[in-house]
Structures are given as structure tokens and as C-alpha cells.
MOPAC internal coordinates of N, CA, C and O (Angstrom, degrees):
PM7 1SCF
backbone

  N    0.0000 0     0.00 0     0.00 0    0    0    0
  C    1.4540 1     0.00 0     0.00 0    1    0    0
  C    1.5120 1   108.58 1     0.00 0    2    1    0
  O    1.2310 1   120.67 1   -39.32 1    3    2    1
  N    1.3163 1   116.32 1   140.68 1    3    2    1
  C    1.4575 1   121.81 1   179.76 1    5    3    2
  C    1.5140 1   109.30 1  -109.37 1    6    5    3
  O    1.2310 1   120.92 1   -29.27 1    7    6    5
  N    1.3191 1   115.85 1   150.73 1    7    6    5
  C    1.4635 1   118.93 1   178.76 1    9    7    6
  C    1.5193 1   109.70 1   -95.13 1   10    9    7
  O    1.2310 1   120.68 1   -16.81 1   11   10    9
  N    1.3335 1   116.31 1   163.19 1   11   10    9
  C    1.4519 1   120.78 1   179.56 1   13   11   10
  C    1.5119 1   110.99 1   125.28 1   14   13   11
  O    1.2310 1   120.89 1   -25.38 1   15   14   13
  N    1.3249 1   115.90 1   154.62 1   15   14   13
  C    1.4623 1   121.07 1  -175.21 1   17   15   14
  C    1.5247 1   113.24 1   -62.78 1   18   17   15
  O    1.2310 1   119.56 1   141.22 1   19   18   17
  N    1.3173 1   118.44 1   -38.78 1   19   18   17
  C    1.4609 1   120.87 1  -174.32 1   21   19   18
  C    1.5295 1   112.38 1  -105.07 1   22   21   19
  O    1.2310 1   120.31 1  -161.63 1   23   22   21
  N    1.3101 1   117.01 1    18.37 1   23   22   21
  C    1.4466 1   120.50 1  -175.61 1   25   23   22
  C    1.5280 1   109.91 1  -104.04 1   26   25   23
  O    1.2310 1   120.68 1    -7.07 1   27   26   25
  N    1.3168 1   116.30 1   172.93 1   27   26   25
  C    1.4580 1   120.57 1  -175.26 1   29   27   26
  C    1.5221 1   112.23 1   -64.20 1   30   29   27
  O    1.2310 1   121.67 1   -22.95 1   31   30   29
  N    1.3297 1   114.41 1   157.05 1   31   30   29
  C    1.4523 1   120.56 1   177.31 1   33   31   30
  C    1.5201 1   108.75 1  -125.09 1   34   33   31
  O    1.2310 1   121.30 1   -22.34 1   35   34   33
  N    1.3118 1   115.11 1   157.66 1   35   34   33
  C    1.4554 1   122.20 1   176.26 1   37   35   34
  C    1.5183 1   107.04 1  -121.06 1   38   37   35
  O    1.2310 1   120.76 1   -36.73 1   39   38   37
  N    1.3299 1   116.15 1   143.27 1   39   38   37
  C    1.4612 1   120.20 1   179.76 1   41   39   38
  C    1.5214 1   109.98 1  -147.01 1   42   41   39
  O    1.2310 1   121.76 1   -24.57 1   43   42   41
  N    1.3240 1   114.23 1   155.43 1   43   42   41
  C    1.4542 1   121.59 1   171.74 1   45   43   42
  C    1.5214 1   106.95 1  -106.71 1   46   45   43
  O    1.2310 1   120.87 1   -48.92 1   47   46   45
  N    1.3224 1   115.94 1   131.08 1   47   46   45
  C    1.4585 1   121.15 1   179.04 1   49   47   46
  C    1.5226 1   106.95 1  -114.24 1   50   49   47
  O    1.2310 1   121.25 1   -63.50 1   51   50   49
  N    1.3231 1   115.22 1   116.50 1   51   50   49
  C    1.4641 1   122.17 1  -179.67 1   53   51   50
  C    1.5178 1   107.54 1   -93.48 1   54   53   51
  O    1.2310 1   120.69 1   -50.84 1   55   54   53
  N    1.3226 1   116.28 1   129.16 1   55   54   53
  C    1.4594 1   120.94 1  -173.36 1   57   55   54
  C    1.5257 1   112.66 1  -112.51 1   58   57   55
  O    1.2310 1   121.39 1   -39.59 1   59   58   57
  N    1.3193 1   114.94 1   140.41 1   59   58   57
  C    1.4553 1   122.28 1   165.80 1   61   59   58
  C    1.5269 1   104.97 1  -106.12 1   62   61   59
  O    1.2310 1   121.16 1   -55.78 1   63   62   61
  N    1.3297 1   115.38 1   124.22 1   63   62   61
  C    1.4627 1   121.05 1  -173.52 1   65   63   62
  C    1.5322 1   108.87 1  -128.80 1   66   65   63
  O    1.2310 1   120.96 1   -31.99 1   67   66   65
  N    1.3347 1   115.77 1   148.01 1   67   66   65
  C    1.4611 1   121.01 1   177.18 1   69   67   66
  C    1.5296 1   110.67 1   -56.69 1   70   69   67
  O    1.2310 1   121.32 1   -31.18 1   71   70   69
  N    1.3247 1   115.08 1   148.82 1   71   70   69
  C    1.4639 1   121.69 1   179.09 1   73   71   70
  C    1.5305 1   110.00 1   -55.58 1   74   73   71
  O    1.2310 1   120.99 1   -43.48 1   75   74   73
  N    1.3125 1   115.71 1   136.52 1   75   74   73
  C    1.4723 1   124.17 1   177.19 1   77   75   74
  C    1.5340 1   114.14 1    67.48 1   78   77   75
  O    1.2310 1   119.93 1  -163.36 1   79   78   77
  N    1.3379 1   117.74 1    16.64 1   79   78   77
  C    1.4649 1   119.12 1   178.44 1   81   79   78
  C    1.5312 1   112.26 1  -122.21 1   82   81   79
  O    1.2310 1   120.12 1  -171.96 1   83   82   81
  N    1.3235 1   117.38 1     8.04 1   83   82   81
  C    1.4703 1   120.36 1  -174.67 1   85   83   82
  C    1.5239 1   111.87 1   -63.35 1   86   85   83
  O    1.2310 1   119.92 1   125.92 1   87   86   85
  N    1.3217 1   117.76 1   -54.08 1   87   86   85
  C    1.4773 1   120.49 1  -176.11 1   89   87   86
  C    1.5239 1   111.19 1   -61.81 1   90   89   87
  O    1.2310 1   120.29 1   136.80 1   91   90   89
  N    1.3103 1   117.05 1   -43.20 1   91   90   89
  C    1.4635 1   120.94 1   179.41 1   93   91   90
  C    1.5267 1   110.39 1   -63.83 1   94   93   91
  O    1.2310 1   120.40 1   137.61 1   95   94   93
  N    1.3231 1   116.84 1   -42.39 1   95   94   93
  C    1.4670 1   120.83 1   179.65 1   97   95   94
  C    1.5264 1   110.63 1   -63.81 1   98   97   95
  O    1.2310 1   119.87 1   136.88 1   99   98   97
  N    1.3289 1   117.86 1   -43.12 1   99   98   97
  C    1.4684 1   120.60 1   179.87 1  101   99   98
  C    1.5245 1   111.66 1   -62.38 1  102  101   99
  O    1.2310 1   120.45 1   138.22 1  103  102  101
  N    1.3214 1   116.75 1   -41.78 1  103  102  101
  C    1.4710 1   120.17 1   178.09 1  105  103  102
  C    1.5245 1   110.83 1   -62.77 1  106  105  103
  O    1.2310 1   120.28 1   136.72 1  107  106  105
  N    1.3197 1   117.07 1   -43.28 1  107  106  105
  C    1.4612 1   120.56 1  -179.37 1  109  107  106
  C    1.5309 1   111.22 1   -66.87 1  110  109  107
  O    1.2310 1   120.38 1   139.03 1  111  110  109
  N    1.3283 1   116.87 1   -40.97 1  111  110  109
  C    1.4661 1   120.79 1   178.41 1  113  111  110
  C    1.5253 1   109.88 1   -60.15 1  114  113  111
  O    1.2310 1   120.10 1   135.30 1  115  114  113
  N    1.3152 1   117.42 1   -44.70 1  115  114  113
  C    1.4613 1   120.20 1  -179.30 1  117  115  114
  C    1.5247 1   112.17 1   -64.14 1  118  117  115
  O    1.2310 1   119.83 1   149.71 1  119  118  117
  N    1.3251 1   117.94 1   -30.29 1  119  118  117
  C    1.4619 1   121.32 1   176.16 1  121  119  118
  C    1.5246 1   111.37 1   -73.61 1  122  121  119
  O    1.2310 1   120.40 1   137.22 1  123  122  121
  N    1.3360 1   116.83 1   -42.78 1  123  122  121
  C    1.4696 1   122.20 1  -174.74 1  125  123  122
  C    1.5230 1   114.06 1   -79.14 1  126  125  123
  O    1.2310 1   120.70 1   147.60 1  127  126  125
  N    1.3379 1   116.26 1   -32.40 1  127  126  125
  C    1.4663 1   120.62 1  -171.01 1  129  127  126
  C    1.5282 1   108.73 1  -119.75 1  130  129  127
  O    1.2310 1   120.94 1   -83.40 1  131  130  129
  N    1.3180 1   115.82 1    96.60 1  131  130  129
  C    1.4669 1   121.21 1  -174.81 1  133  131  130
  C    1.5265 1   113.23 1   -69.07 1  134  133  131
  O    1.2310 1   119.83 1   164.43 1  135  134  133
  N    1.3285 1   117.94 1   -15.57 1  135  134  133
  C    1.4628 1   120.66 1  -179.89 1  137  135  134
  C    1.5250 1   112.83 1   -84.77 1  138  137  135
  O    1.2310 1   120.14 1  -179.54 1  139  138  137
  N    1.3387 1   117.33 1     0.46 1  139  138  137
  C    1.4646 1   120.96 1   174.21 1  141  139  138
  C    1.5312 1   106.98 1   -76.54 1  142  141  139
  O    1.2310 1   120.61 1   -61.95 1  143  142  141
  N    1.3077 1   116.44 1   118.05 1  143  142  141
  C    1.4630 1   121.41 1  -177.73 1  145  143  142
  C    1.5192 1   112.42 1   -93.99 1  146  145  143
  O    1.2310 1   120.60 1   156.93 1  147  146  145
  N    1.3344 1   116.46 1   -23.07 1  147  146  145
  C    1.4527 1   121.02 1   179.72 1  149  147  146
  C    1.5228 1   108.26 1  -155.24 1  150  149  147
  O    1.2310 1   120.51 1   -36.86 1  151  150  149
  N    1.3205 1   116.63 1   143.14 1  151  150  149
  C    1.4663 1   121.68 1   179.96 1  153  151  150
  C    1.5205 1   108.46 1  -144.40 1  154  153  151
  O    1.2310 1   120.77 1   -56.26 1  155  154  153
  N    1.3393 1   116.13 1   123.74 1  155  154  153
  C    1.4608 1   120.42 1  -177.08 1  157  155  154
  C    1.5167 1   111.81 1  -140.03 1  158  157  155
  O    1.2310 1   120.87 1   -36.82 1  159  158  157
  N    1.3302 1   115.95 1   143.18 1  159  158  157
  C    1.4597 1   121.49 1   168.16 1  161  159  158
  C    1.5248 1   106.23 1   -76.29 1  162  161  159
  O    1.2310 1   120.39 1   -35.42 1  163  162  161
  N    1.3363 1   116.86 1   144.58 1  163  162  161
  C    1.4639 1   121.07 1  -178.25 1  165  163  162
  C    1.5242 1   110.56 1  -137.96 1  166  165  163
  O    1.2310 1   121.14 1   -13.81 1  167  166  165
  N    1.3204 1   115.42 1   166.19 1  167  166  165
  C    1.4580 1   120.99 1   173.31 1  169  167  166
  C    1.5183 1   108.76 1   -97.95 1  170  169  167
  O    1.2310 1   120.43 1   -15.62 1  171  170  169
  N    1.3066 1   116.78 1   164.38 1  171  170  169
  C    1.4612 1   120.64 1   178.53 1  173  171  170
  C    1.5160 1   111.20 1   109.79 1  174  173  171
  O    1.2310 1   120.56 1    23.21 1  175  174  173
  N    1.3284 1   116.54 1  -156.79 1  175  174  173
  C    1.4655 1   120.12 1  -174.61 1  177  175  174
  C    1.5389 1   113.84 1   -71.34 1  178  177  175
  O    1.2310 1   120.03 1   163.65 1  179  178  177
  N    1.3247 1   117.56 1   -16.35 1  179  178  177
  C    1.4652 1   121.63 1   178.06 1  181  179  178
  C    1.5197 1   108.91 1  -112.89 1  182  181  179
  O    1.2310 1   120.95 1   -19.02 1  183  182  181
  N    1.3162 1   115.79 1   160.98 1  183  182  181
  C    1.4593 1   121.06 1  -178.05 1  185  183  182
  C    1.5177 1   113.55 1   -96.46 1  186  185  183
  O    1.2310 1   120.84 1   153.37 1  187  186  185
  N    1.3386 1   116.00 1   -26.63 1  187  186  185
  C    1.4587 1   120.58 1  -177.78 1  189  187  186
  C    1.5212 1   109.58 1  -155.43 1  190  189  187
  O    1.2310 1   121.60 1   -19.86 1  191  190  189
  N    1.3292 1   114.54 1   160.14 1  191  190  189
  C    1.4611 1   120.54 1   176.60 1  193  191  190
  C    1.5230 1   108.80 1  -135.40 1  194  193  191
  O    1.2310 1   121.16 1   -42.36 1  195  194  193
  N    1.3220 1   115.39 1   137.64 1  195  194  193
  C    1.4614 1   122.44 1   177.77 1  197  195  194
  C    1.5241 1   108.87 1  -116.27 1  198  197  195
  O    1.2310 1   120.67 1   -35.50 1  199  198  197
  N    1.3123 1   116.32 1   144.50 1  199  198  197
  C    1.4726 1   120.59 1   168.44 1  201  199  198
  C    1.5212 1   105.74 1  -110.13 1  202  201  199
  O    1.2310 1   120.87 1   -59.84 1  203  202  201
  N    1.3145 1   115.94 1   120.16 1  203  202  201
  C    1.4640 1   120.40 1  -176.90 1  205  203  202
  C    1.5134 1   110.82 1  -122.91 1  206  205  203
  O    1.2310 1   121.33 1   -27.04 1  207  206  205
  N    1.3145 1   115.06 1   152.96 1  207  206  205
  C    1.4574 1   122.02 1   172.14 1  209  207  206
  C    1.5159 1   107.37 1  -119.79 1  210  209  207
  O    1.2310 1   120.96 1   -38.69 1  211  210  209
  N    1.3206 1   115.77 1   141.31 1  211  210  209
  C    1.4644 1   121.24 1   179.70 1  213  211  210
  C    1.5167 1   108.90 1  -137.09 1  214  213  211
  O    1.2310 1   121.04 1   -27.76 1  215  214  213
  N    1.3109 1   115.62 1   152.24 1  215  214  213
  C    1.4625 1   119.70 1   179.30 1  217  215  214
  C    1.5241 1   111.19 1   -73.77 1  218  217  215
  O    1.2310 1   120.68 1   159.26 1  219  218  217
  N    1.3390 1   116.30 1   -20.74 1  219  218  217
  C    1.4666 1   120.28 1  -179.11 1  221  219  218
  C    1.5244 1   109.40 1  -162.66 1  222  221  219
  O    1.2310 1   120.83 1   -13.38 1  223  222  221
  N    1.3183 1   116.02 1   166.62 1  223  222  221
  C    1.4590 1   120.93 1   174.62 1  225  223  222
  C    1.5259 1   109.71 1   -62.85 1  226  225  223
  O    1.2310 1   120.81 1   142.91 1  227  226  225
  N    1.3120 1   116.06 1   -37.09 1  227  226  225
  C    1.4716 1   120.72 1   178.20 1  229  227  226
  C    1.5303 1   111.17 1   -59.89 1  230  229  227
  O    1.2310 1   120.32 1   134.77 1  231  230  229
  N    1.3455 1   116.99 1   -45.23 1  231  230  229
  C    1.4661 1   119.62 1   178.35 1  233  231  230
  C    1.5241 1   110.19 1   -62.04 1  234  233  231
  O    1.2310 1   120.10 1   138.30 1  235  234  233
  N    1.3165 1   117.42 1   -41.70 1  235  234  233
  C    1.4604 1   121.03 1   179.90 1  237  235  234
  C    1.5218 1   111.32 1   -60.61 1  238  237  235
  O    1.2310 1   120.47 1   130.52 1  239  238  237
  N    1.3239 1   116.71 1   -49.48 1  239  238  237
  C    1.4637 1   120.54 1  -173.45 1  241  239  238
  C    1.5196 1   114.47 1   -81.94 1  242  241  239
  O    1.2310 1   119.84 1   153.14 1  243  242  241
  N    1.3290 1   117.90 1   -26.86 1  243  242  241
  C    1.4732 1   120.14 1  -175.07 1  245  243  242
  C    1.5241 1   114.51 1  -105.64 1  246  245  243
  O    1.2310 1   120.45 1   164.60 1  247  246  245
  N    1.3425 1   116.74 1   -15.40 1  247  246  245
  C    1.4614 1   119.36 1  -178.09 1  249  247  246
  C    1.5354 1   111.03 1  -120.54 1  250  249  247
  O    1.2310 1   120.58 1   123.21 1  251  250  249
  N    1.3226 1   116.50 1   -56.79 1  251  250  249
  C    1.4553 1   120.47 1  -172.56 1  253  251  250
  C    1.5301 1   112.28 1   -68.89 1  254  253  251
  O    1.2310 1   119.72 1   125.79 1  255  254  253
  N    1.3275 1   118.13 1   -54.21 1  255  254  253
  C    1.4629 1   120.30 1  -178.00 1  257  255  254
  C    1.5312 1   112.86 1   -61.21 1  258  257  255
  O    1.2310 1   119.02 1   136.72 1  259  258  257
  N    1.3242 1   119.48 1   -43.28 1  259  258  257
  C    1.4741 1   118.17 1   176.31 1  261  259  258
  C    1.5345 1   113.16 1   -59.69 1  262  261  259
  O    1.2310 1   119.84 1   144.24 1  263  262  261
  N    1.3417 1   117.91 1   -35.76 1  263  262  261
  C    1.4691 1   120.32 1   177.25 1  265  263  262
  C    1.5235 1   110.57 1   -64.52 1  266  265  263
  O    1.2310 1   120.81 1   139.69 1  267  266  265
  N    1.3331 1   116.05 1   -40.31 1  267  266  265
  C    1.4642 1   120.19 1   179.31 1  269  267  266
  C    1.5268 1   110.04 1   -61.84 1  270  269  267
  O    1.2310 1   120.48 1   138.76 1  271  270  269
  N    1.3286 1   116.68 1   -41.24 1  271  270  269
  C    1.4660 1   120.50 1  -178.90 1  273  271  270
  C    1.5259 1   112.90 1   -67.20 1  274  273  271
  O    1.2310 1   119.27 1   160.98 1  275  274  273
  N    1.3245 1   118.99 1   -19.02 1  275  274  273
  C    1.4659 1   120.34 1   178.52 1  277  275  274
  C    1.5240 1   112.52 1   -78.48 1  278  277  275
  O    1.2310 1   120.28 1   168.99 1  279  278  277
  N    1.3202 1   117.06 1   -11.01 1  279  278  277
  C    1.4671 1   120.87 1  -177.90 1  281  279  278
  C    1.5271 1   109.72 1   -76.09 1  282  281  279
  O    1.2310 1   121.36 1   -49.17 1  283  282  281
  N    1.3255 1   115.00 1   130.83 1  283  282  281
  C    1.4631 1   120.92 1  -179.82 1  285  283  282
  C    1.5255 1   110.34 1   -59.19 1  286  285  283
  O    1.2310 1   121.03 1   -49.28 1  287  286  285
  N    1.3158 1   115.64 1   130.72 1  287  286  285
  C    1.4561 1   121.40 1   177.34 1  289  287  286
  C    1.5199 1   114.10 1   101.83 1  290  289  287
  O    1.2310 1   120.04 1   158.48 1  291  290  289
  N    1.3333 1   117.54 1   -21.52 1  291  290  289
  C    1.4665 1   120.09 1   179.47 1  293  291  290
  C    1.5247 1   108.63 1   -73.64 1  294  293  291
  O    1.2310 1   120.93 1   -57.67 1  295  294  293
  N    1.3201 1   115.82 1   122.33 1  295  294  293
  C    1.4598 1   121.76 1  -178.75 1  297  295  294
  C    1.5231 1   111.59 1   -98.87 1  298  297  295
  O    1.2310 1   120.89 1   136.10 1  299  298  297
  N    1.3429 1   115.90 1   -43.90 1  299  298  297
  C    1.4620 1   119.83 1  -174.68 1  301  299  298
  C    1.5266 1   109.61 1  -156.08 1  302  301  299
  O    1.2310 1   120.98 1   -21.17 1  303  302  301
  N    1.3341 1   115.73 1   158.83 1  303  302  301
  C    1.4616 1   121.21 1   175.17 1  305  303  302
  C    1.5183 1   109.68 1  -134.32 1  306  305  303
  O    1.2310 1   121.40 1   -28.18 1  307  306  305
  N    1.3184 1   114.93 1   151.82 1  307  306  305
  C    1.4593 1   122.99 1   169.53 1  309  307  306
  C    1.5136 1   105.70 1  -129.28 1  310  309  307
  O    1.2310 1   120.26 1   -51.69 1  311  310  309
  N    1.3266 1   117.10 1   128.31 1  311  310  309
  C    1.4524 1   120.93 1  -174.95 1  313  311  310
  C    1.5304 1   110.47 1  -112.15 1  314  313  311
  O    1.2310 1   121.45 1   -48.14 1  315  314  313
  N    1.3294 1   114.83 1   131.86 1  315  314  313
  C    1.4686 1   121.72 1   176.15 1  317  315  314
  C    1.5223 1   107.99 1  -121.31 1  318  317  315
  O    1.2310 1   121.05 1   -66.18 1  319  318  317
  N    1.3162 1   115.59 1   113.82 1  319  318  317
  C    1.4679 1   121.44 1  -179.54 1  321  319  318
  C    1.5201 1   109.03 1   -83.23 1  322  321  319
  O    1.2310 1   120.55 1   -47.69 1  323  322  321
  N    1.3236 1   116.55 1   132.31 1  323  322  321
  C    1.4529 1   121.66 1  -179.31 1  325  323  322
  C    1.5316 1   109.66 1   -73.41 1  326  325  323
  O    1.2310 1   121.39 1   -46.41 1  327  326  325
  N    1.3220 1   114.94 1   133.59 1  327  326  325
  C    1.4655 1   120.52 1   176.69 1  329  327  326
  C    1.5177 1   107.54 1   -86.56 1  330  329  327
  O    1.2310 1   120.15 1   -57.65 1  331  330  329
  N    1.3274 1   117.31 1   122.35 1  331  330  329
  C    1.4872 1   120.00 1  -177.45 1  333  331  330
  C    1.5304 1   110.79 1   -63.86 1  334  333  331
  O    1.2310 1   121.54 1   -34.91 1  335  334  333
  N    1.3266 1   114.66 1   145.09 1  335  334  333
  C    1.4574 1   120.23 1   174.82 1  337  335  334
  C    1.5210 1   108.91 1   -74.56 1  338  337  335
  O    1.2310 1   121.23 1   -35.20 1  339  338  337
  N    1.2975 1   115.25 1   144.80 1  339  338  337
  C    1.4858 1   118.33 1   179.36 1  341  339  338
  C    1.4986 1   111.02 1   -85.46 1  342  341  339
  O    1.2310 1   120.10 1   180.00 1  343  342  341

């Protein structure tokens, strides 16, 4: 990841997914969204976590997240943008 206003960003997207649809949803997300660098099922309050890279905040919010929401079984997302190290 590079720092700077117009440079790429990295984010973690925490997913809430319907029961018994996590693995299928993760596979579909990885096919649809090429900027997903890692996708894992997890324990705790969320069902899965994605690590994504985007060219901009606009791409993340207007392209990547809407694609994730089109995947069957995805109920909700919470996005945490990584703060670049100085």
C-alpha cells in the first residue's frame, strides 16, 4: 500500500452473511471483485473478513462495496480503512 491523497488504499470489510452461505459467498466475492486480496471466514460478531485494495475511496465506496452487496447471502458490511504508516 502506498501513502498519499491520490494513491491506493487498503481496507478490511467485515461481513455479516446468512447462515450456511459464508463459503459460497466468499467464493463468489473473489470471482466478482478482483481487488479482494484475501477472504476468510471468522468467528465472533462477523462471519467473514475481506482485505481489499482500491485505487481510491471513491472506487471502494461506489464500485467494490456495491459489488459485494450483490452477492447472495451478504446481509451487511462494516468497512475499516487502513491508516498508512508514516
